[in-house]
C-alpha positions in Angstrom: 135.1 63.5 98.3 132.1 63.3 96.1 128.7 64.1 97.6 127.1 61.4 95.4 124.9 59.2 97.4 124.5 61.5 100.4 123.2 64.9 101.1 123.6 67.4 104.0 120.7 68.8 105.9 121.4 72.5 106.7 118.8 72.9 109.6 121.3 71.4 112.1 124.2 73.7 111.1 123.5 76.5 113.6 123.9 74.0 116.5 127.3 72.6 115.4 125.7 69.5 114.1 125.4 68.1 110.6 122.7 65.6 109.5 123.6 63.5 106.5 121.1 61.3 104.8 122.8 58.4 103.0 121.9 54.9 101.9 125.3 53.5 103.0 125.5 55.1 106.4 126.0 51.7 107.9 129.4 51.4 106.4 132.0 52.5 108.9 134.7 53.5 106.4 132.2 55.7 104.5 131.3 57.5 107.8 135.0 58.1 108.6 135.7 59.5 105.1 132.8 61.9 105.5 133.9 62.9 109.0 137.4 63.7 107.8 136.0 66.0 105.1 133.7 67.7 107.6 136.6 68.3 110.0 138.2 70.6 107.4 135.4 73.1 107.8 134.3 72.4 111.4 136.9 70.9 113.7 134.5 70.1 116.5 131.2 68.7 115.3 128.4 66.1 115.6 127.3 64.2 112.6 124.0 62.4 112.4 123.9 59.8 109.7 120.5 58.7 108.6 119.8 55.7 106.4 117.6 56.1 103.3 114.6 54.5 105.0 115.1 56.6 108.1 115.0 53.5 110.3 118.6 53.9 111.6 120.5 57.0 112.8 124.1 56.9 113.7 125.2 59.8 115.8 129.0 60.3 115.5 131.3 62.6 117.4 135.1 62.4 117.7 137.0 63.0 120.9 140.2 64.9 120.2 143.0 65.5 122.7 146.4 67.0 121.9 149.0 64.4 121.2 146.4 61.6 121.1 144.8 59.8 118.1 141.2 60.7 117.4 138.7 58.6 119.2 135.5 57.9 117.2 132.3 57.7 119.3 129.2 56.4 117.6 125.7 55.6 118.8 123.2 53.8 116.7 119.7 55.0 117.4 116.6 53.3 116.0 113.8 55.9 116.3 111.0 53.5 115.5 112.1 51.0 118.2 113.9 53.0 120.9 112.8 55.8 123.3 115.1 58.9 123.1 116.3 58.7 126.7 119.4 56.6 126.0 120.3 59.0 123.2 119.9 62.0 125.4 122.1 60.4 128.1 124.9 59.9 125.5 124.6 63.4 124.2 124.9 64.9 127.7 128.5 63.4 127.9 129.7 65.3 124.8 131.9 68.4 125.4 133.0 70.7 122.7 135.6 73.3 123.9 
C-alpha cells in the first residue's frame, strides 16, 4: 500500500500504538486497508487515525481470537468537543496478550 496521503508518527511506537495523520481517515475502507498492512509488522496494535485538521481522532483496535473473524473496534474522539474520560474508559477494556 502506498503511504501517499498519510504519514506515521513514530513517538507512539514504543507503546504498541501507531498514530496516523491522514485527510481521509473518516473512510472505513481506508482505515481497514492500513490496519491490514500494519498487522504484517505488529500483530497486536492500536492505531490512532487523525484527520488533517486534527478535529477528529479514530482510535482503532482489532479483537482477534483463534478460529474467529477479526472484530474491528473503533472509537471516534473529538478532542475539541469531548473530555477524555470516555476515551480512557474504552482504552481500559483493551487487552493485548
